[in-house]
VEXBA-905995 format. One record per residue (C-alpha): x, y, z; residue in three letters; residue number from 0. Coordinates in steps of 0.1 Angstrom, whole numbers, plus 5000, padded with zeros to 4 digits. Example, Ala and Ser with C-alpha at 12.3 -4.5 7.8 and 13.67 -1.06 7.14 Angstrom:
PT_5123_4955_5078_ALA_0 .
PT_5137_4989_5071_SER_1 .
END
This chain:
PT_9362_6204_3483_UNK_0 .
PT_9389_6227_3491_UNK_1 .
PT_9431_6221_3480_UNK_2 .
PT_9436_6221_3520_UNK_3 .
PT_9408_6205_3537_UNK_4 .
PT_9403_6219_3566_UNK_5 .
PT_9383_6229_3596_UNK_6 .
PT_9396_6261_3604_UNK_7 .
PT_9416_6289_3589_UNK_8 .
PT_9445_6288_3607_UNK_9 .
PT_9459_6255_3593_UNK_10 .
PT_9456_6227_3571_UNK_11 .
PT_9443_6194_3580_UNK_12 .
PT_9463_6171_3561_UNK_13 .
PT_9436_6142_3567_UNK_14 .
PT_9406_6132_3551_UNK_15 .
PT_9386_6109_3572_UNK_16 .
PT_9407_6080_3578_UNK_17 .
PT_9431_6091_3549_UNK_18 .
PT_9461_6109_3553_UNK_19 .
PT_9466_6132_3526_UNK_20 .
PT_9502_6129_3505_UNK_21 .
PT_9501_6146_3476_UNK_22 .
PT_9476_6165_3455_UNK_23 .
PT_9481_6149_3417_UNK_24 .
PT_9455_6167_3400_UNK_25 .
PT_9428_6194_3400_UNK_26 .
PT_9404_6202_3374_UNK_27 .
PT_9371_6222_3375_UNK_28 .
PT_9350_6193_3381_UNK_29 .
PT_9374_6165_3403_UNK_30 .
PT_9407_6164_3423_UNK_31 .
PT_9431_6134_3425_UNK_32 .
PT_9452_6127_3456_UNK_33 .
PT_9478_6102_3466_UNK_34 .
PT_9467_6092_3502_UNK_35 .
PT_9478_6066_3525_UNK_36 .
PT_9451_6044_3539_UNK_37 .
PT_9452_6043_3576_UNK_38 .
PT_9421_6014_3580_UNK_39 .
PT_9448_5985_3567_UNK_40 .
PT_9474_5969_3591_UNK_41 .
PT_9503_5979_3576_UNK_42 .
PT_9488_6009_3555_UNK_43 .
PT_9485_6012_3520_UNK_44 .
PT_9491_6041_3493_UNK_45 .
PT_9457_6044_3473_UNK_46 .
PT_9443_6073_3449_UNK_47 .
PT_9415_6091_3460_UNK_48 .
PT_9393_6112_3437_UNK_49 .
PT_9367_6139_3451_UNK_50 .
PT_9341_6160_3429_UNK_51 .
PT_9348_6198_3430_UNK_52 .
PT_9311_6206_3438_UNK_53 .
PT_9302_6187_3466_UNK_54 .
PT_9264_6172_3464_UNK_55 .
PT_9235_6200_3473_UNK_56 .
PT_9213_6179_3492_UNK_57 .
PT_9210_6145_3509_UNK_58 .
PT_9195_6129_3482_UNK_59 .
PT_9221_6145_3456_UNK_60 .
PT_9246_6126_3476_UNK_61 .
PT_9229_6092_3477_UNK_62 .
PT_9224_6096_3438_UNK_63 .
PT_9260_6102_3433_UNK_64 .
PT_9270_6073_3454_UNK_65 .
PT_9243_6052_3436_UNK_66 .
PT_9257_6064_3399_UNK_67 .
PT_9295_6055_3414_UNK_68 .
PT_9285_6023_3426_UNK_69 .
PT_9268_6010_3393_UNK_70 .
PT_9300_6020_3375_UNK_71 .
PT_9324_6002_3396_UNK_72 .
PT_9303_5975_3392_UNK_73 .
PT_9314_5972_3350_UNK_74 .
PT_9347_5953_3345_UNK_75 .
PT_9371_5958_3319_UNK_76 .
PT_9410_5955_3314_UNK_77 .
PT_9410_5994_3304_UNK_78 .
PT_9392_6005_3333_UNK_79 .
PT_9404_6010_3369_UNK_80 .
PT_9390_5985_3398_UNK_81 .
PT_9374_6007_3425_UNK_82 .
PT_9385_5995_3458_UNK_83 .
PT_9361_6015_3477_UNK_84 .
PT_9331_6047_3474_UNK_85 .
PT_9319_6061_3506_UNK_86 .
PT_9315_6100_3521_UNK_87 .
PT_9333_6121_3542_UNK_88 .
PT_9306_6147_3549_UNK_89 .
PT_9298_6165_3531_UNK_90 .
PT_9323_6149_3504_UNK_91 .
PT_9316_6116_3484_UNK_92 .
PT_9352_6095_3472_UNK_93 .
PT_9360_6069_3454_UNK_94 .
PT_9393_6051_3460_UNK_95 .
PT_9416_6031_3435_UNK_96 .
PT_9450_6009_3444_UNK_97 .
PT_9482_6032_3435_UNK_98 .
PT_9498_5997_3427_UNK_99 .
PT_9476_6003_3391_UNK_100 .
PT_9501_6026_3381_UNK_101 .
PT_9511_6062_3375_UNK_102 .
PT_9495_6087_3362_UNK_103 .
PT_9504_6100_3325_UNK_104 .
PT_9511_6135_3341_UNK_105 .
PT_9536_6115_3360_UNK_106 .
PT_9544_6094_3332_UNK_107 .
PT_9552_6125_3309_UNK_108 .
PT_9572_6144_3332_UNK_109 .
PT_9602_6120_3329_UNK_110 .
PT_9601_6127_3292_UNK_111 .
PT_9577_6131_3261_UNK_112 .
PT_9565_6092_3247_UNK_113 .
PT_9572_6080_3213_UNK_114 .
PT_9546_6087_3191_UNK_115 .
PT_9538_6049_3188_UNK_116 .
PT_9537_6043_3228_UNK_117 .
PT_9514_6076_3230_UNK_118 .
PT_9492_6059_3207_UNK_119 .
PT_9490_6025_3224_UNK_120 .
PT_9481_6041_3255_UNK_121 .
PT_9452_6063_3241_UNK_122 .
PT_9439_6033_3220_UNK_123 .
PT_9438_6009_3256_UNK_124 .
PT_9423_6042_3270_UNK_125 .
PT_9397_6045_3244_UNK_126 .
PT_9387_6005_3246_UNK_127 .
PT_9378_6009_3281_UNK_128 .
PT_9358_6043_3276_UNK_129 .
PT_9339_6024_3247_UNK_130 .
PT_9330_5998_3272_UNK_131 .
PT_9317_6021_3295_UNK_132 .
PT_9299_6040_3273_UNK_133 .
PT_9282_6011_3260_UNK_134 .
PT_9269_6000_3292_UNK_135 .
PT_9253_6037_3299_UNK_136 .
PT_9282_6055_3316_UNK_137 .
PT_9307_6086_3313_UNK_138 .
PT_9336_6101_3325_UNK_139 .
PT_9330_6138_3323_UNK_140 .
PT_9364_6145_3331_UNK_141 .
PT_9391_6136_3311_UNK_142 .
PT_9422_6145_3320_UNK_143 .
PT_9459_6129_3317_UNK_144 .
PT_9459_6123_3352_UNK_145 .
PT_9427_6104_3348_UNK_146 .
PT_9445_6081_3328_UNK_147 .
PT_9467_6052_3346_UNK_148 .
PT_9498_6034_3330_UNK_149 .
PT_9519_6007_3347_UNK_150 .
PT_9554_5994_3340_UNK_151 .
PT_9540_5972_3314_UNK_152 .
PT_9523_6000_3297_UNK_153 .
PT_9488_5986_3307_UNK_154 .
PT_9468_6012_3308_UNK_155 .
PT_9431_6018_3330_UNK_156 .
PT_9413_6050_3329_UNK_157 .
PT_9397_6060_3362_UNK_158 .
PT_9373_6084_3378_UNK_159 .
PT_9339_6071_3357_UNK_160 .
PT_9309_6092_3369_UNK_161 .
PT_9331_6111_3395_UNK_162 .
PT_9321_6146_3377_UNK_163 .
PT_9284_6132_3370_UNK_164 .
PT_9260_6155_3367_UNK_165 .
PT_9232_6159_3394_UNK_166 .
PT_9196_6155_3373_UNK_167 .
PT_9164_6150_3396_UNK_168 .
PT_9151_6115_3399_UNK_169 .
PT_9121_6120_3382_UNK_170 .
PT_9143_6137_3350_UNK_171 .
PT_9130_6130_3318_UNK_172 .
PT_9139_6093_3301_UNK_173 .
PT_9150_6109_3269_UNK_174 .
PT_9166_6141_3286_UNK_175 .
PT_9186_6116_3303_UNK_176 .
PT_9199_6098_3276_UNK_177 .
PT_9207_6126_3253_UNK_178 .
PT_9228_6135_3282_UNK_179 .
PT_9245_6106_3286_UNK_180 .
PT_9252_6106_3248_UNK_181 .
PT_9266_6144_3247_UNK_182 .
PT_9287_6135_3276_UNK_183 .
PT_9301_6102_3257_UNK_184 .
PT_9308_6122_3230_UNK_185 .
PT_9326_6152_3251_UNK_186 .
PT_9349_6122_3264_UNK_187 .
PT_9362_6111_3229_UNK_188 .
PT_9369_6148_3226_UNK_189 .
PT_9388_6145_3261_UNK_190 .
PT_9409_6117_3248_UNK_191 .
PT_9413_6134_3214_UNK_192 .
PT_9433_6164_3237_UNK_193 .
PT_9450_6136_3258_UNK_194 .
PT_9468_6120_3223_UNK_195 .
PT_9474_6158_3212_UNK_196 .
PT_9490_6171_3246_UNK_197 .
PT_9513_6133_3245_UNK_198 .
PT_9523_6142_3208_UNK_199 .
PT_9527_6182_3215_UNK_200 .
PT_9549_6175_3245_UNK_201 .
PT_9533_6208_3254_UNK_202 .
PT_9498_6215_3274_UNK_203 .
PT_9470_6221_3250_UNK_204 .
PT_9465_6259_3245_UNK_205 .
PT_9485_6264_3276_UNK_206 .
PT_9457_6249_3301_UNK_207 .
PT_9466_6220_3322_UNK_208 .
PT_9423_6213_3325_UNK_209 .
PT_9413_6194_3293_UNK_210 .
PT_9378_6205_3305_UNK_211 .
PT_9387_6241_3301_UNK_212 .
PT_9405_6236_3265_UNK_213 .
PT_9372_6221_3255_UNK_214 .
PT_9355_6253_3266_UNK_215 .
PT_9377_6271_3245_UNK_216 .
PT_9374_6251_3215_UNK_217 .
PT_9355_6256_3185_UNK_218 .
PT_9325_6257_3183_UNK_219 .
PT_9316_6265_3215_UNK_220 .
PT_9347_6287_3218_UNK_221 .
PT_9373_6304_3193_UNK_222 .
PT_9403_6282_3193_UNK_223 .
PT_9411_6261_3168_UNK_224 .
PT_9432_6231_3181_UNK_225 .
PT_9456_6213_3154_UNK_226 .
PT_9486_6192_3159_UNK_227 .
PT_9520_6216_3151_UNK_228 .
PT_9548_6210_3134_UNK_229 .
PT_9573_6215_3165_UNK_230 .
PT_9569_6182_3181_UNK_231 .
PT_9592_6160_3205_UNK_232 .
PT_9596_6134_3181_UNK_233 .
PT_9583_6135_3140_UNK_234 .
PT_9545_6129_3138_UNK_235 .
PT_9536_6104_3108_UNK_236 .
PT_9510_6117_3084_UNK_237 .
PT_9483_6091_3095_UNK_238 .
PT_9487_6097_3132_UNK_239 .
PT_9482_6135_3121_UNK_240 .
PT_9455_6131_3108_UNK_241 .
PT_9437_6111_3134_UNK_242 .
PT_9444_6133_3161_UNK_243 .
PT_9434_6167_3141_UNK_244 .
PT_9402_6146_3133_UNK_245 .
PT_9394_6140_3169_UNK_246 .
PT_9398_6177_3177_UNK_247 .
PT_9383_6195_3143_UNK_248 .
PT_9368_6225_3145_UNK_249 .
PT_9335_6209_3132_UNK_250 .
PT_9319_6186_3157_UNK_251 .
PT_9302_6165_3126_UNK_252 .
PT_9339_6157_3118_UNK_253 .
PT_9348_6147_3148_UNK_254 .
PT_9350_6108_3160_UNK_255 .
PT_9312_6111_3179_UNK_256 .
PT_9321_6071_3193_UNK_257 .
PT_9350_6062_3214_UNK_258 .
PT_9350_6026_3196_UNK_259 .
PT_9356_6045_3160_UNK_260 .
PT_9384_6064_3175_UNK_261 .
PT_9400_6033_3190_UNK_262 .
PT_9397_6018_3157_UNK_263 .
PT_9411_6043_3133_UNK_264 .
PT_9441_6046_3160_UNK_265 .
PT_9447_6009_3167_UNK_266 .
PT_9444_6004_3128_UNK_267 .
PT_9475_6028_3126_UNK_268 .
PT_9493_6015_3156_UNK_269 .
PT_9493_5977_3143_UNK_270 .
PT_9501_5991_3108_UNK_271 .
PT_9530_6007_3122_UNK_272 .
PT_9540_5979_3142_UNK_273 .
PT_9536_5950_3119_UNK_274 .
PT_9529_5953_3080_UNK_275 .
PT_9507_5928_3080_UNK_276 .
PT_9486_5943_3114_UNK_277 .
PT_9456_5965_3114_UNK_278 .
PT_9429_5965_3090_UNK_279 .
PT_9454_5950_3062_UNK_280 .
PT_9453_5917_3088_UNK_281 .
PT_9415_5923_3090_UNK_282 .
PT_9409_5927_3052_UNK_283 .
PT_9427_5897_3040_UNK_284 .
PT_9406_5878_3067_UNK_285 .
PT_9374_5893_3053_UNK_286 .
PT_9388_5885_3017_UNK_287 .
PT_9391_5848_3029_UNK_288 .
PT_9356_5848_3036_UNK_289 .
PT_9340_5869_3012_UNK_290 .
PT_9367_5869_2982_UNK_291 .
PT_9384_5899_2971_UNK_292 .
PT_9355_5912_2949_UNK_293 .
PT_9323_5896_2939_UNK_294 .
PT_9311_5888_2904_UNK_295 .
PT_9292_5912_2888_UNK_296 .
PT_9281_5893_2860_UNK_297 .
PT_9266_5856_2870_UNK_298 .
PT_9260_5852_2831_UNK_299 .
PT_9296_5858_2820_UNK_300 .
PT_9310_5833_2848_UNK_301 .
PT_9281_5805_2835_UNK_302 .
PT_9296_5813_2798_UNK_303 .
PT_9333_5813_2810_UNK_304 .
PT_9319_5776_2825_UNK_305 .
PT_9301_5761_2800_UNK_306 .
PT_9311_5732_2775_UNK_307 .
PT_9313_5756_2747_UNK_308 .
PT_9344_5776_2762_UNK_309 .
PT_9371_5748_2753_UNK_310 .
PT_9364_5759_2713_UNK_311 .
PT_9366_5797_2723_UNK_312 .
PT_9397_5813_2713_UNK_313 .
PT_9420_5826_2740_UNK_314 .
PT_9415_5861_2732_UNK_315 .
PT_9378_5857_2730_UNK_316 .
PT_9378_5846_2767_UNK_317 .
PT_9404_5871_2778_UNK_318 .
PT_9382_5896_2764_UNK_319 .
PT_9351_5880_2784_UNK_320 .
PT_9369_5878_2817_UNK_321 .
PT_9383_5913_2813_UNK_322 .
PT_9343_5924_2812_UNK_323 .
PT_9342_5913_2851_UNK_324 .
PT_9369_5931_2876_UNK_325 .
PT_9365_5896_2899_UNK_326 .
PT_9379_5872_2873_UNK_327 .
PT_9403_5895_2861_UNK_328 .
PT_9416_5898_2894_UNK_329 .
PT_9413_5863_2905_UNK_330 .
PT_9432_5851_2876_UNK_331 .
PT_9459_5878_2883_UNK_332 .
PT_9460_5864_2916_UNK_333 .
PT_9464_5830_2907_UNK_334 .
PT_9489_5831_2879_UNK_335 .
PT_9514_5853_2896_UNK_336 .
PT_9513_5831_2929_UNK_337 .
PT_9519_5799_2906_UNK_338 .
PT_9548_5815_2896_UNK_339 .
PT_9557_5829_2930_UNK_340 .
PT_9554_5790_2941_UNK_341 .
PT_9572_5780_2915_UNK_342 .
PT_9602_5796_2927_UNK_343 .
PT_9600_5828_2902_UNK_344 .
PT_9614_5859_2918_UNK_345 .
PT_9592_5887_2922_UNK_346 .
PT_9611_5916_2918_UNK_347 .
PT_9598_5918_2883_UNK_348 .
PT_9580_5897_2859_UNK_349 .
PT_9544_5904_2869_UNK_350 .
PT_9520_5888_2843_UNK_351 .
PT_9497_5916_2832_UNK_352 .
PT_9478_5900_2802_UNK_353 .
PT_9450_5879_2807_UNK_354 .
PT_9453_5861_2778_UNK_355 .
PT_9487_5850_2787_UNK_356 .
PT_9473_5843_2822_UNK_357 .
PT_9444_5820_2807_UNK_358 .
PT_9471_5799_2787_UNK_359 .
PT_9494_5793_2818_UNK_360 .
PT_9467_5785_2836_UNK_361 .
PT_9446_5762_2811_UNK_362 .
PT_9410_5757_2810_UNK_363 .
PT_9410_5739_2842_UNK_364 .
PT_9425_5772_2861_UNK_365 .
PT_9401_5793_2846_UNK_366 .
PT_9370_5774_2856_UNK_367 .
PT_9381_5768_2893_UNK_368 .
PT_9389_5806_2888_UNK_369 .
PT_9353_5814_2878_UNK_370 .
PT_9341_5794_2904_UNK_371 .
PT_9359_5805_2932_UNK_372 .
PT_9345_5838_2926_UNK_373 .
PT_9315_5852_2950_UNK_374 .
PT_9281_5861_2935_UNK_375 .
PT_9268_5896_2934_UNK_376 .
PT_9267_5915_2959_UNK_377 .
PT_9282_5892_2986_UNK_378 .
PT_9275_5909_3022_UNK_379 .
PT_9269_5941_3007_UNK_380 .
PT_9231_5958_3009_UNK_381 .
PT_9216_5974_2985_UNK_382 .
PT_9228_6008_2990_UNK_383 .
PT_9262_5996_2996_UNK_384 .
PT_9259_5975_2960_UNK_385 .
PT_9249_6007_2946_UNK_386 .
PT_9278_6028_2955_UNK_387 .
PT_9301_5995_2946_UNK_388 .
PT_9287_5994_2911_UNK_389 .
PT_9292_6032_2910_UNK_390 .
PT_9330_6031_2920_UNK_391 .
PT_9334_5999_2896_UNK_392 .
PT_9324_6017_2866_UNK_393 .
PT_9345_6051_2874_UNK_394 .
PT_9376_6025_2876_UNK_395 .
PT_9366_6012_2840_UNK_396 .
PT_9361_6047_2828_UNK_397 .
PT_9396_6058_2843_UNK_398 .
PT_9411_6025_2825_UNK_399 .
PT_9395_6034_2791_UNK_400 .
PT_9407_6071_2795_UNK_401 .
PT_9444_6055_2804_UNK_402 .
PT_9444_6037_2774_UNK_403 .
PT_9434_6062_2753_UNK_404 .
PT_9462_6084_2766_UNK_405 .
PT_9488_6058_2765_UNK_406 .
PT_9518_6068_2739_UNK_407 .
PT_9522_6045_2707_UNK_408 .
PT_9535_6010_2715_UNK_409 .
PT_9524_6005_2748_UNK_410 .
PT_9498_5978_2753_UNK_411 .
PT_9464_5988_2759_UNK_412 .
PT_9452_5961_2780_UNK_413 .
PT_9483_5961_2806_UNK_414 .
PT_9475_6001_2806_UNK_415 .
PT_9439_5991_2821_UNK_416 .
PT_9451_5965_2843_UNK_417 .
PT_9481_5989_2861_UNK_418 .
PT_9449_6015_2862_UNK_419 .
PT_9429_5992_2877_UNK_420 .
PT_9454_5979_2906_UNK_421 .
PT_9460_6020_2909_UNK_422 .
PT_9426_6019_2924_UNK_423 .
PT_9428_5980_2942_UNK_424 .
PT_9426_5995_2978_UNK_425 .
PT_9395_6016_2969_UNK_426 .
PT_9376_5990_2959_UNK_427 .
PT_9387_5967_2984_UNK_428 .
PT_9374_5991_3009_UNK_429 .
PT_9341_5997_2995_UNK_430 .
PT_9334_5965_2993_UNK_431 .
PT_9347_5950_3029_UNK_432 .
PT_9342_5982_3046_UNK_433 .
PT_9315_5997_3028_UNK_434 .
PT_9307_6019_3063_UNK_435 .
PT_9342_6028_3067_UNK_436 .
PT_9341_6036_3026_UNK_437 .
PT_9309_6063_3036_UNK_438 .
PT_9327_6078_3064_UNK_439 .
PT_9354_6085_3042_UNK_440 .
PT_9333_6103_3016_UNK_441 .
PT_9316_6121_3044_UNK_442 .
PT_9351_6135_3052_UNK_443 .
PT_9360_6147_3022_UNK_444 .
PT_9327_6167_3018_UNK_445 .
PT_9336_6207_3022_UNK_446 .
PT_9317_6217_3056_UNK_447 .
PT_9290_6247_3052_UNK_448 .
PT_9308_6280_3050_UNK_449 .
PT_9306_6303_3077_UNK_450 .
PT_9318_6341_3080_UNK_451 .
PT_9350_6329_3097_UNK_452 .
PT_9354_6303_3071_UNK_453 .
PT_9341_6311_3038_UNK_454 .
PT_9358_6289_3014_UNK_455 .
PT_9361_6257_3038_UNK_456 .
PT_9377_6223_3021_UNK_457 .
PT_9370_6189_3029_UNK_458 .
PT_9398_6163_3040_UNK_459 .
PT_9415_6146_3013_UNK_460 .
PT_9410_6111_3001_UNK_461 .
PT_9446_6101_3022_UNK_462 .
PT_9438_6119_3052_UNK_463 .
PT_9403_6109_3054_UNK_464 .
PT_9414_6076_3050_UNK_465 .
PT_9441_6077_3079_UNK_466 .
PT_9414_6092_3102_UNK_467 .
PT_9391_6064_3097_UNK_468 .
PT_9412_6030_3090_UNK_469 .
PT_9445_6047_3105_UNK_470 .
PT_9463_6038_3069_UNK_471 .
PT_9456_6051_3031_UNK_472 .
PT_9439_6031_3011_UNK_473 .
PT_9467_6026_2983_UNK_474 .
PT_9487_6014_3011_UNK_475 .
PT_9459_5984_3018_UNK_476 .
PT_9459_5977_2976_UNK_477 .
PT_9502_5976_2979_UNK_478 .
PT_9498_5953_3010_UNK_479 .
PT_9470_5928_2993_UNK_480 .
PT_9495_5933_2959_UNK_481 .
PT_9522_5918_2983_UNK_482 .
PT_9504_5888_2991_UNK_483 .
PT_9493_5880_2962_UNK_484 .
PT_9534_5880_2952_UNK_485 .
PT_9528_5902_2924_UNK_486 .
PT_9559_5917_2914_UNK_487 .
PT_9579_5952_2930_UNK_488 .
PT_9577_5968_2893_UNK_489 .
PT_9539_5962_2895_UNK_490 .
PT_9539_5977_2933_UNK_491 .
PT_9558_6005_2921_UNK_492 .
PT_9531_6015_2891_UNK_493 .
PT_9502_6012_2917_UNK_494 .
PT_9514_6040_2933_UNK_495 .
PT_9496_6070_2918_UNK_496 .
PT_9513_6106_2918_UNK_497 .
PT_9506_6123_2951_UNK_498 .
PT_9487_6153_2944_UNK_499 .
PT_9510_6178_2964_UNK_500 .
PT_9539_6167_2945_UNK_501 .
PT_9550_6182_2910_UNK_502 .
PT_9551_6156_2882_UNK_503 .
PT_9589_6152_2872_UNK_504 .
PT_9600_6137_2834_UNK_505 .
PT_9589_6103_2834_UNK_506 .
PT_9623_6084_2834_UNK_507 .
PT_9618_6047_2815_UNK_508 .
PT_9584_6027_2807_UNK_509 .
PT_9573_6021_2844_UNK_510 .
PT_9571_6055_2851_UNK_511 .
PT_9557_6065_2818_UNK_512 .
PT_9530_6038_2827_UNK_513 .
PT_9520_6051_2861_UNK_514 .
PT_9520_6086_2856_UNK_515 .
PT_9498_6078_2823_UNK_516 .
PT_9473_6062_2847_UNK_517 .
PT_9478_6090_2877_UNK_518 .
PT_9464_6110_2851_UNK_519 .
PT_9438_6092_2839_UNK_520 .
PT_9422_6086_2873_UNK_521 .
PT_9431_6121_2880_UNK_522 .
PT_9407_6133_2854_UNK_523 .
PT_9378_6108_2861_UNK_524 .
PT_9380_6121_2899_UNK_525 .
PT_9377_6161_2882_UNK_526 .
PT_9342_6150_2866_UNK_527 .
PT_9334_6142_2902_UNK_528 .
PT_9338_6174_2910_UNK_529 .
PT_9306_6204_2915_UNK_530 .
PT_9301_6214_2874_UNK_531 .
PT_9316_6251_2885_UNK_532 .
PT_9348_6235_2896_UNK_533 .
PT_9350_6207_2869_UNK_534 .
PT_9369_6228_2841_UNK_535 .
PT_9391_6238_2866_UNK_536 .
PT_9403_6206_2874_UNK_537 .
PT_9404_6190_2843_UNK_538 .
PT_9428_6221_2832_UNK_539 .
PT_9450_6215_2864_UNK_540 .
PT_9456_6178_2860_UNK_541 .
PT_9465_6180_2825_UNK_542 .
PT_9487_6212_2832_UNK_543 .
PT_9501_6191_2857_UNK_544 .
PT_9511_6162_2837_UNK_545 .
PT_9515_6178_2802_UNK_546 .
PT_9556_6182_2802_UNK_547 .
PT_9561_6150_2817_UNK_548 .
PT_9537_6130_2793_UNK_549 .
PT_9534_6156_2761_UNK_550 .
PT_9500_6160_2767_UNK_551 .
PT_9477_6192_2760_UNK_552 .
PT_9438_6193_2763_UNK_553 .
PT_9433_6184_2731_UNK_554 .
PT_9447_6151_2737_UNK_555 .
PT_9429_6152_2770_UNK_556 .
PT_9394_6155_2758_UNK_557 .
PT_9397_6134_2729_UNK_558 .
PT_9408_6107_2754_UNK_559 .
PT_9378_6114_2776_UNK_560 .
PT_9356_6114_2744_UNK_561 .
PT_9365_6083_2734_UNK_562 .
PT_9364_6067_2768_UNK_563 .
PT_9328_6077_2773_UNK_564 .
PT_9318_6063_2736_UNK_565 .
PT_9336_6030_2744_UNK_566 .
PT_9320_6026_2780_UNK_567 .
PT_9284_6033_2761_UNK_568 .
PT_9287_6009_2732_UNK_569 .
PT_9301_5982_2755_UNK_570 .
PT_9272_5976_2775_UNK_571 .
PT_9285_5967_2804_UNK_572 .
PT_9262_5959_2837_UNK_573 .
PT_9273_5993_2852_UNK_574 .
PT_9274_6014_2818_UNK_575 .
PT_9238_6028_2828_UNK_576 .
PT_9240_6032_2867_UNK_577 .
PT_9238_6070_2879_UNK_578 .
PT_9264_6074_2905_UNK_579 .
PT_9248_6083_2939_UNK_580 .
PT_9280_6105_2951_UNK_581 .
PT_9284_6126_2921_UNK_582 .
PT_9251_6130_2907_UNK_583 .
PT_9243_6131_2869_UNK_584 .
PT_9260_6159_2858_UNK_585 .
PT_9295_6146_2868_UNK_586 .
PT_9299_6115_2842_UNK_587 .
PT_9287_6139_2814_UNK_588 .
PT_9306_6151_2784_UNK_589 .
PT_9331_6180_2792_UNK_590 .
PT_9312_6214_2783_UNK_591 .
PT_9316_6222_2750_UNK_592 .
PT_9333_6260_2759_UNK_593 .
PT_9361_6243_2773_UNK_594 .
PT_9365_6219_2742_UNK_595 .
PT_9362_6244_2715_UNK_596 .
PT_9392_6261_2735_UNK_597 .
PT_9414_6233_2736_UNK_598 .
PT_9409_6227_2701_UNK_599 .
PT_9422_6257_2692_UNK_600 .
PT_9455_6249_2710_UNK_601 .
PT_9461_6224_2685_UNK_602 .
PT_9483_6194_2689_UNK_603 .
PT_9509_6187_2711_UNK_604 .
PT_9541_6170_2699_UNK_605 .
PT_9538_6132_2714_UNK_606 .
PT_9572_6112_2717_UNK_607 .
PT_9571_6074_2702_UNK_608 .
PT_9581_6047_2731_UNK_609 .
PT_9609_6038_2728_UNK_610 .
END
């Protein structure tokens, strides 16, 4: 259909059937959107009219187009525009919508760039509607800003479903049809990523108004790279930047493949930004009430704690027993500190970080209640998910043992171990309650295959991958749970790992000394998870980052790592002999002797005594 539908070349005809054409709102490679006046009604009515850019090639194709539109129009969802009418003005089919549904996003942003939170809210609603349509077997195939309507109350509806449909023969192979539908749905999801990019950047993507043309120019089909720049109308929060960049990633496998996955990440960030307890944090709290925070790894341990012999055991022996199970350890910390908060103690400091003291305060009945409250292993996890959970528990335990070995003189080893555990709280909770999301985060952290254009590709950082999957980072989840449990602000500060991109400053005070010691321990264990050729460099870089602040050298680091490994093997914990499926057997082996010899040549570094 031409822009000025005409019966002759002399003058444009401003009518399309009974519709009076008022304005062309958008023209893309596949469709046109007009503002029209419907003279069929008594007093007339403004409508939105959409037509494909290519007319059906035959009567059979016309009937198929109308049949598909009719089927799509029967899908009802709050975020899909209600179809008023489908019809034909030969040789063109059309579909109409009520103009009262709202203005297009193109019209809305012409008055000014939206705030990032508003843009995220609009796109999240559009994704909800698209997800519903995709699950019903329909695709849009021409996502544009003009095909997303927003009303005065910021309610969003997507219009144009199946207008730009692909014409397939009636006897088309079912599998081929289903594959084409899946590919079209994935293109819709990328199109919504481009819509979000356009809203946040304040300028056309690749200077193109038609997002279909942008899609064709993007890698891997084309040569262009689409990433969110830094010159934007408003500052873009890092979680939102990671989400939009994943949606348009140059590697197709890194992108969102389903509208619902994209929606979940975006809605999770939006709710977390609006409310501290929203989004994935609220969902996590709900799951914790149903399934507990972590499952009990050792049923024998709990049985021992509940036996009649428990009363005769010394508190230190009970504490040592409880520390062998992370679920029981966390439950005791939660209970004792929540009890202190209910008694009116301020949570600005004074968090109980000693299991023996917690048992003494709660009493034997309290210990028994805590043990009985635990969910048995593996909870709702399947076998594969439980294996990864055991692997993560082992890594956290070894990081705690390394932190204990690295701590300066005068600091309590149990406190250091528990701080390290709390630095990993978000990771543990996500692996237990959202194992599929945890797997997706791990996959995004794996570097893509190298190509000629990108010989040294990098995977996402853990933070960026969590942003792209959940809409918030793992540390924020852990901190939200710590606040929920009534743990003090001092502990919340120590729960924050040192950001990888920030230099490590001198440790000012005990809190910072403990925080940095545990951060280093966690980075060292992460370095052991690198490929063997990168492991040595990873350990050296981590040591160099913290050496000045903690007065440590390579020799102390390797002594601590060796001591932690020996301790883990001697304790006989339930995860000691389990392979780590995400790392491979070599990742948890002792550091190579060549580097150890090199470290020993440096001699011991001076250390400061604790204040």
